[in-house]
C-alpha positions in Angstrom: 0.0 -0.1 0.0 3.1 2.1 1.1 4.4 1.9 -2.9 1.0 3.0 -4.3 0.8 5.7 -2.3 4.6 7.1 -3.4 3.6 6.0 -6.8 0.5 8.2 -6.7 2.2 11.3 -5.0 5.2 10.8 -7.6 2.3 10.8 -10.7 1.0 13.8 -9.7 4.3 15.9 -9.1 4.4 15.9 -5.0 7.7 15.2 -3.4 8.4 12.4 -2.0 11.3 11.6 0.8 14.7 11.4 -0.9 17.2 8.5 0.2 19.1 9.6 3.1 22.5 11.1 2.6 25.2 9.0 3.4 27.4 10.3 6.3 31.0 9.0 7.1 31.5 7.8 10.9 33.5 10.0 13.0 37.3 9.2 13.1 37.9 6.8 16.1 39.6 8.6 18.7 43.6 8.3 19.4 44.6 6.3 22.2 47.5 6.5 24.2 49.2 6.0 27.7 48.7 8.2 30.6 51.7 10.5 30.7 54.0 10.8 33.5 52.7 14.1 34.3 49.0 12.9 34.5 49.8 10.7 37.4 48.8 11.4 40.9 52.3 11.7 43.0 51.2 8.6 45.8 53.8 6.5 46.8 53.3 3.0 46.2 54.0 1.8 49.4 51.4 4.2 51.5 48.9 3.6 48.9 49.4 -0.6 50.1 49.4 0.6 53.5 46.1 2.9 53.7 44.3 0.3 51.4 45.1 -2.8 53.9 43.0 -1.6 56.3 40.1 -2.5 54.4 39.6 -6.3 55.1 38.3 -8.6 52.6 37.5 -12.0 51.9 39.9 -14.5 50.9 39.6 -16.8 47.5 41.1 -19.3 45.2 39.9 -18.6 41.4 40.7 -22.3 39.9 40.1 -23.4 35.8 41.1 -26.3 34.1 42.9 -25.9 30.7 44.1 -28.5 28.7 47.5 -28.7 30.6 45.6 -29.6 33.5 44.0 -27.7 36.9 45.1 -24.0 37.4 44.5 -21.4 39.9 45.7 -18.8 42.7 44.4 -16.8 45.3 42.7 -13.8 45.2 41.2 -11.1 47.5 39.9 -8.6 45.1 36.3 -11.0 44.4 33.5 -9.3 44.6 29.4 -9.5 43.4 28.5 -7.5 40.4 24.8 -8.1 39.8 21.9 -9.7 40.6 20.1 -9.8 36.9 21.7 -11.5 35.5 24.1 -13.3 37.8 27.5 -11.6 37.9 30.4 -11.8 39.8 34.1 -10.2 39.3 37.3 -10.9 40.5 40.7 -8.8 39.4 44.0 -10.1 38.4 47.6 -8.5 38.3 48.3 -8.5 34.1 51.5 -10.3 35.3 50.3 -13.2 36.5 50.9 -16.6 34.6 47.6 -18.1 35.8 45.6 -15.7 33.9 46.0 -16.9 30.6 45.5 -20.3 31.7 41.9 -19.5 33.2 41.2 -17.2 30.0 42.0 -20.4 27.5 39.8 -22.2 29.8 36.7 -19.5 29.4 35.4 -20.5 32.7 36.6 -20.5 36.4 35.4 -21.4 39.7 35.6 -19.3 43.0 36.2 -21.0 45.9 35.3 -19.1 49.2 37.6 -20.2 51.7 36.8 -20.9 55.5 38.9 -19.3 58.6 40.7 -22.5 59.1 42.2 -22.3 55.3 44.7 -20.2 55.6 47.1 -22.9 54.6 45.5 -23.4 51.5 45.6 -19.8 50.6 49.0 -19.6 51.0 50.2 -22.6 49.2 48.0 -20.9 46.2 49.8 -17.1 46.8 53.5 -19.2 45.4 54.2 -18.3 41.9 56.1 -21.7 39.9 54.9 -24.3 42.8 52.6 -27.5 41.9 50.1 -25.5 43.6 47.2 -28.4 43.7 49.8 -30.9 45.0 48.0 -32.8 47.8 45.2 -30.5 47.0 41.6 -32.6 46.8 39.2 -31.5 44.5 36.2 -32.5 42.1 35.0 -30.9 38.9 32.2 -27.8 39.7 29.0 -28.9 37.9 28.4 -25.8 35.7 32.2 -25.5 33.9 34.1 -28.6 35.3 36.6 -26.0 37.1 38.2 -27.4 40.4 36.2 -27.2 42.9 38.2 -27.6 46.0 37.4 -29.8 48.7 36.3 -28.5 52.2 35.5 -24.9 51.2 32.4 -23.2 52.9 31.0 -21.8 49.5 31.8 -21.7 45.9 30.6 -19.6 42.6 31.3 -21.4 39.3 31.5 -18.9 36.2 31.8 -18.2 32.4 34.1 -15.7 31.6 31.7 -12.9 30.0 34.1 -10.0 29.9 37.4 -8.9 30.7 38.4 -5.3 31.1 42.1 -2.9 31.5 42.1 -1.2 35.2 45.7 0.1 35.5 48.0 -3.1 36.3 45.1 -5.0 36.9 42.5 -6.8 34.2 38.8 -6.6 35.7 37.3 -10.1 34.7 33.2 -10.5 35.2 31.8 -14.1 35.0 28.4 -15.1 34.8 27.2 -17.5 37.2 26.2 -21.3 36.1 26.2 -22.5 39.6 26.5 -21.8 43.3 26.6 -24.0 46.5 27.1 -23.1 50.3 27.7 -25.6 53.2 24.6 -25.8 55.2 26.8 -25.5 58.5 29.3 -23.5 56.9 32.3 -22.1 59.0 33.2 -18.2 59.2 35.2 -16.6 56.1 38.8 -16.3 56.1 39.7 -12.3 56.0 42.8 -10.9 55.6 43.2 -7.0 57.0 46.6 -5.2 57.5 49.0 -8.4 55.9 48.1 -11.0 58.1 44.8 -13.6 58.0 42.3 -13.6 60.7 38.3 -14.4 61.3 35.3 -13.5 63.2 35.5 -13.4 66.8 33.0 -15.9 68.4 
């Protein structure tokens, strides 16, 4: 019907809408590194000292790539979104474990309990066999290592990765999760030492 109307308007000499003129896209912005004159005059040690006053939970992020299980200790885990269910963690861009997690495309966040400081220390070292003597099973959503005895876990697929200075911000979509019915209190990290809630 619209085509008939257009033909009629043309036959009587009425103006019809012209095809839209092509518009060239805007040029891409030039990307550059932060210049030395743009950096805040912060001392790295002071930055760590002050931020160390923020107590955090402790997790071990694990994955399974073709070479086997991989994992690292991580304090920078947080919930991000309820709908859709998203979580996030941060990892140093120099991490040797991160490329393996990226290849796997999935990870499991193992939330540590108050008595699992030694387990955390084992995953905080670089170059060692972190899984030696550590019992685990495949998480139900992704098959990532779910460590035995953790009070809670969150199994995820990688949804996005963003750059944040010398770290990467990893966003995961939750596939499955669980917690022990009688789970113990969390392992906490504050001012360079492990701790837990008092009774």
